[in-house]
C-alpha positions in Angstrom: 25.7 22.5 -25.7 27.5 23.5 -22.6 29.1 22.0 -19.5 28.9 24.1 -16.4 30.4 23.5 -13.0 30.0 25.9 -10.0 32.0 24.6 -7.0 32.6 27.0 -4.1 32.1 29.9 -6.5 31.6 33.5 -5.3 29.3 34.3 -8.2 25.6 34.8 -7.2 23.1 33.3 -9.5 19.9 35.5 -9.6 18.6 34.9 -13.1 17.4 31.9 -15.0 18.7 29.2 -17.3 16.1 28.9 -19.9 15.8 27.1 -23.3 19.4 25.7 -23.2 21.0 22.4 -24.0 23.4 21.4 -21.3 25.8 18.5 -21.4 26.5 18.5 -17.7 25.6 20.9 -14.8 27.2 20.6 -11.4 26.4 23.1 -8.6 28.2 22.5 -5.2 29.2 24.5 -2.1 27.4 27.5 -3.4 25.2 30.2 -1.7 22.7 32.1 -3.8 19.3 33.7 -3.6 17.4 31.6 -6.2 17.8 29.4 -9.2 15.3 28.7 -12.0 16.1 26.1 -14.7 13.3 25.9 -17.4 12.8 24.3 -20.8 16.3 22.8 -20.9 17.7 19.5 -22.1 20.3 18.2 -19.6 22.4 15.1 -19.7 23.9 15.2 -16.2 22.7 17.3 -13.2 24.3 17.3 -9.8 23.7 19.5 -6.8 25.5 19.2 -3.5 25.6 21.5 -0.5 23.6 24.3 -2.1 22.3 27.1 0.1 19.5 28.9 -1.7 16.1 30.3 -1.0 14.5 28.8 -4.2 15.4 26.0 -6.6 12.8 25.6 -9.3 13.1 23.1 -12.2 10.3 23.3 -14.7 9.6 21.6 -18.0 13.1 20.2 -18.5 14.1 17.0 -20.2 16.9 15.0 -18.5 18.7 12.4 -20.7 21.5 10.5 -19.0 24.8 10.5 -20.9 26.1 7.1 -19.8 27.6 8.6 -16.5 30.3 10.7 -18.1 32.3 12.5 -15.5 31.1 16.0 -14.8 34.0 18.5 -15.3 34.1 21.4 -12.8 35.5 24.8 -13.6 37.8 24.9 -10.6 39.7 22.4 -8.5 38.1 20.9 -5.5 39.1 18.5 -2.9 38.8 14.7 -3.2 35.9 14.7 -0.7 34.0 17.4 -2.6 34.4 15.5 -5.9 33.2 12.3 -4.4 30.2 14.1 -3.0 29.4 15.8 -6.3 30.2 13.0 -8.8 28.8 9.5 -8.8 26.8 7.0 -10.8 23.6 8.9 -10.8 23.1 11.4 -13.6 20.5 13.4 -11.6 21.2 14.1 -7.9 20.1 16.8 -5.6 21.7 16.6 -2.1 21.6 19.5 0.3 24.3 18.2 2.6 24.5 20.4 5.6 22.9 23.3 3.8 19.3 24.0 2.8 17.2 24.6 -0.3 14.4 26.5 1.4 11.8 26.1 -1.4 12.2 23.3 -3.8 10.1 22.8 -6.9 10.2 20.0 -9.5 7.4 20.5 -12.0 6.6 19.0 -15.4 10.0 17.5 -16.1 10.8 14.3 -18.0 13.5 12.0 -16.7 14.5 9.6 -19.5 16.5 6.5 -19.0 19.3 4.5 -20.7 20.3 0.9 -20.9 22.0 1.3 -17.6 18.7 2.3 -15.9 20.2 4.7 -13.4 18.4 5.8 -10.3 17.4 9.4 -9.6 18.2 10.9 -6.2 16.0 13.8 -5.0 17.1 14.7 -1.5 16.9 18.5 -0.8 16.6 19.7 2.8 14.4 22.8 3.5 11.0 24.1 4.5 9.0 22.9 1.5 9.2 20.6 -1.5 6.8 20.4 -4.4 7.2 17.5 -6.9 4.3 17.6 -9.4 3.5 16.5 -13.0 6.9 14.8 -13.7 7.6 11.6 -15.6 10.3 9.3 -14.2 11.5 6.5 -16.5 13.9 5.2 -13.8 13.7 4.5 -10.1 13.4 7.5 -7.9 15.2 7.6 -4.6 13.1 10.3 -2.8 15.1 11.5 0.2 13.6 14.9 0.9 13.6 16.4 4.3 11.1 19.2 4.8 9.9 21.0 7.9 6.8 22.8 6.6 5.1 21.3 3.5 5.6 18.4 1.1 3.6 17.8 -2.1 3.9 14.7 -4.3 1.1 14.4 -6.9 0.3 13.8 -10.6 3.7 12.1 -11.3 4.4 9.0 -13.4 6.8 6.7 -11.6 8.5 3.5 -12.8 9.4 2.6 -9.2 10.1 4.8 -6.2 12.1 4.4 -3.0 10.7 6.4 -0.1 13.6 7.6 2.1 12.0 10.9 2.8 11.5 12.5 6.2 8.0 14.0 6.1 6.6 16.7 8.4 4.1 15.2 10.8 2.9 18.0 13.1 -0.8 19.1 12.5 0.1 22.6 11.3 2.2 21.3 8.4 0.9 20.4 5.0 1.6 17.0 3.4 -0.1 15.8 0.2 0.8 12.5 -1.5 -1.2 11.0 -4.3 -1.3 7.2 -3.5 -2.5 6.4 -7.0 0.8 7.6 -8.4 2.9 5.2 -6.3 0.5 2.3 -5.8 2.3 -1.0 -6.7 5.6 0.9 -7.4 7.1 1.3 -3.9 10.5 -0.5 -3.6 13.6 0.0 -1.4 17.0 1.2 -2.6 19.1 2.9 0.0 22.1 3.8 -2.1 22.5 4.3 -5.9 25.0 1.4 -6.1 23.0 -1.1 -4.0 20.6 -3.7 -5.5 17.0 -2.8 -5.8 14.8 -4.5 -3.3 11.3 -5.5 -4.5 10.4 -8.1 -1.8 9.0 -10.5 -4.3 11.2 -13.6 -4.2 12.7 -15.9 -1.6 16.2 -14.4 -1.9 14.9 -10.9 -1.1 12.4 -12.1 1.5 15.3 -13.7 3.4 16.7 -10.2 4.1 15.1 -9.0 7.3 16.7 -5.5 7.3 15.7 -4.8 3.7 12.2 -6.1 4.3 11.8 -4.0 7.4 13.0 -0.9 5.5 10.3 -1.4 2.8 7.6 -2.0 5.4 8.7 1.2 7.1 8.2 3.1 3.9 4.6 1.9 3.8 4.2 2.9 7.5 5.2 6.5 6.7 2.5 6.7 4.0 -0.2 5.2 6.2 0.6 7.8 8.9 0.5 10.6 6.4 -2.9 9.6 5.0 -4.3 9.1 8.5 -3.1 12.5 9.5 -4.9 14.0 6.5 -8.0 11.9 7.2 -7.7 10.2 3.9 -9.3 6.8 4.8 -9.2 5.2 1.3 -5.5 6.0 0.7 -4.5 4.9 4.2 -6.4 1.6 3.8 -5.0 0.9 0.4 -1.4 1.6 1.5 -2.0 -0.6 4.6 -3.3 -3.5 2.5 -0.4 -3.4 0.1 2.0 -3.5 3.1 0.1 -6.5 4.5 0.4 -8.3 1.2 4.2 -8.1 1.5 3.9 -9.3 5.1 1.9 -12.3 4.0 4.6 -13.2 1.5 7.2 -12.9 4.3 5.2 -15.1 6.6 4.8 -17.7 3.9 8.5 -17.7 3.3 9.3 -18.1 7.0 6.9 -21.0 7.3 8.3 -22.8 4.2 11.8 -22.3 5.5 11.4 -23.0 9.2 8.1 -24.8 9.6 6.5 -25.0 13.1 3.0 -24.6 14.4 3.5 -21.0 15.4 4.6 -19.9 12.0 1.7 -21.9 10.4 -1.0 -20.3 12.7 0.5 -16.9 12.1 0.3 -17.4 8.3 -3.2 -18.8 8.4 -4.4 -16.1 10.7 -2.9 -13.4 8.4 -4.7 -15.0 5.4 -8.0 -15.2 7.3 -7.8 -11.5 8.3 -7.2 -10.7 4.6 -10.3 -12.6 3.5 -12.6 -11.7 6.4 -12.0 -8.0 7.0 -9.2 -7.0 4.6 -6.9 -6.7 7.7 -9.4 -4.6 9.6 -10.0 -2.0 6.9 -13.4 -3.3 5.7 -16.0 -4.2 8.3 -18.7 -4.5 5.7 -16.9 -7.4 4.1 -16.9 -9.1 7.5 -20.7 -8.8 7.6 -21.1 -10.2 4.1 -18.8 -13.1 4.9 -20.7 -13.8 8.1 -24.0 -13.9 6.3 -22.7 -16.4 3.8 -21.3 -18.5 6.6 -24.5 -18.5 8.5 -26.4 -19.5 5.3 -24.0 -22.4 4.6 -24.5 -23.9 8.1 -28.2 -23.4 7.8 -28.2 -25.6 4.6 -26.4 -28.3 6.7 -29.0 -28.0 9.5 -31.8 -28.3 7.0 -31.0 -32.0 6.6 -30.8 -32.8 10.3 -33.4 -33.1 13.0 -33.8 -30.3 15.5 -35.8 -29.8 18.7 -36.8 -26.4 17.2 -38.3 -28.0 14.1 -40.0 -31.2 14.9 -43.0 -30.8 12.6 -41.9 -29.1 9.4 -39.6 -31.8 8.1 -42.0 -34.7 8.4 -44.7 -32.5 6.8 -42.3 -31.5 4.1 -41.7 -35.2 3.3 -45.4 -36.0 3.2 -46.1 -33.0 1.0 -43.4 -34.1 -1.4 -45.0 -37.5 -1.8 -48.3 -35.9 -2.5 -46.7 -33.7 -5.1 -44.9 -36.6 -6.7 -48.0 -38.8 -7.0 -50.8 -38.0 -9.4 -54.0 -36.9 -7.7 -57.2 -35.1 -8.4 -55.8 -31.7 -7.3 -53.1 -31.6 -10.0 -49.6 -30.3 -9.3 -50.0 -26.6 -8.7 -51.6 -26.6 -5.3 -49.4 -29.4 -4.0 -46.3 -27.5 -5.3 -47.4 -24.4 -3.4 -47.8 -26.4 -0.2 -44.4 -28.1 -0.8 -42.7 -24.7 -1.4 -44.3 -23.2 1.7 -43.1 -26.2 3.8 -39.6 -25.9 2.3 -39.4 -22.2 3.2 -40.6 -22.8 6.8 -38.0 -25.6 7.3 -35.2 -23.5 5.7 -36.1 -20.5 7.9 -36.0 -22.6 11.0 -32.6 -24.0 10.0 -31.4 -20.4 9.3 -32.6 -19.2 12.7 -30.8 -22.1 14.4 -27.6 -21.1 12.5 -27.9 -17.5 13.5 -28.4 -18.5 17.2 -25.3 -20.7 17.1 -23.1 -18.1 15.2 -23.8 -15.2 17.5 -23.5 -17.5 20.5 -26.7 -16.4 22.2 -26.8 -19.7 24.1 -29.2 -22.6 24.0 -29.2 -24.0 27.5 -29.1 -27.3 25.7 -28.0 -27.8 22.1 -31.2 -28.5 20.2 -29.7 -30.7 17.5 -28.7 -34.3 17.4 -26.1 -36.5 15.8 -23.4 -35.0 13.7 -25.3 -31.7 13.6 -24.6 -31.2 17.3 -20.9 -31.1 16.7 -21.3 -28.9 13.7 -23.3 -26.5 15.9 -20.5 -26.3 18.4 -18.0 -25.6 15.6 -20.2 -22.8 14.3 -20.4 -21.3 17.7 -16.6 -21.2 18.0 -16.3 -19.7 14.6 -19.0 -17.1 15.4 -17.3 -16.0 18.6 -13.9 -15.8 16.9 -15.1 -13.9 13.8 -17.4 -11.6 15.6 -14.5 -10.5 17.8 -12.5 -9.7 14.7 -15.4 -7.8 13.3 -15.8 -5.7 16.4 -12.1 -4.8 16.4 -12.3 -3.9 12.7 -15.4 -1.7 13.2 -13.8 0.1 16.1 -10.6 0.6 14.1 -12.6 2.3 11.3 -14.8 4.3 13.6 -11.8 5.8 15.5 -9.9 6.4 12.3 
C-alpha cells in the first residue's frame, strides 16, 4: 500500500498505474501527456488543476478511508492544499486547466458510514462515464465542449452541476433510466443534500430552482437528440416536484390564485400528463362524454321524444307475463335501450365539442348540465390541441 502526492512536480507521467493498492493519491498543478489508472484499490483520490491529454480510470475500486488527510511529497501553499484536500475522498477538479479526454469506466465507488459525496468535475473536450457503480451521491460538474456520455451507471443519487455541449455538431448521450428518480441537488460537498420532498426543503426557493434547472438541462439534451420518451419522462418528473411546490405554497399562503394554479397543474397531470400524452386526453374525453351521456339518458330531450316513452312501454311488456314469452320482448327492450343511449351519447358529443345547438335541446337540470359540459369541452379540447401540437413539433 502506497501514498503518492504529485504537486507541481516536473516529472512527466506517461505510463500506467495498474494492479496497485493505494492509500491516497493526490495529483495537482501538474502537466503530463496521459494517465491510466487500472485495476487499483484506492482509499483517497484527489486531482486538482491537472493539464493532460488523457485521464482514464478503469475497473478500480475506491474505498474511502474516513477522510484521512492526504500527504503530499513536497510543500505547497495554503491555497493549494485547500484546493487539493477536503472532505471528499474522490475529487477531480480541473481548475483553470483541462483534461482533454476523460474516461471513467467500470469502477466501483464504495461508501462509509460518513456517506461522502463524489465530485467529478473535469474540464475538457470529452468525458465518458460508463458502467460505474456509485454507492454515494455523485456531484457531476463536468464541462465538455465536444462530447459527453453518461450511460449504464448505477447511482444512489446524483447532483447534475454539469455544463453540457448543446450545439448540433456535438455528441451528448445520457441514459435517463440510470438517473430516473435519483436526481437531487448538492452544490458543495459540505452543504446539505436537497431532495425537495418535505416542507422544510420546499420552502427554499433557490435550492428548488436549482433542482428544477437540472431537470431542464436533461429535457433539452433529450430534445436535441430527438429522444421523445426520455424527454417526456424527465419533464414529468420535474412537474411532479413543481406540483409539490405549488401544494406547499397554497398550504402556507392560501389564496385563490394559488388554489387555481395548483388545481390546474393537477388537471394537466391527469388529462394530458402535462402535454406529453395527447392520447391520454382522447381517452379521458371519451370517458367524460360517456359519463354525461348516462346523465342525459334519464332526462327528456327534444332530440329523443319517442324512444324513452317507447322504452318504458317495452319494459312493462317485458315485466308482465304474456303469450310471447320473454325473449322477444327482451330483444325489443334492448333495442330501445340502445337507441335511447345512442341519442344521449350524440347529445353529449355535440355539447362537448361545442358544435352549437341554436337552442339547447334539453330541459330542467339537464339544461344546466349541458352548459357545464360545453364549458368543460371547450376548455379540455383547447388543452388537447396544445398538447398535440407540442408533440408534433417535438
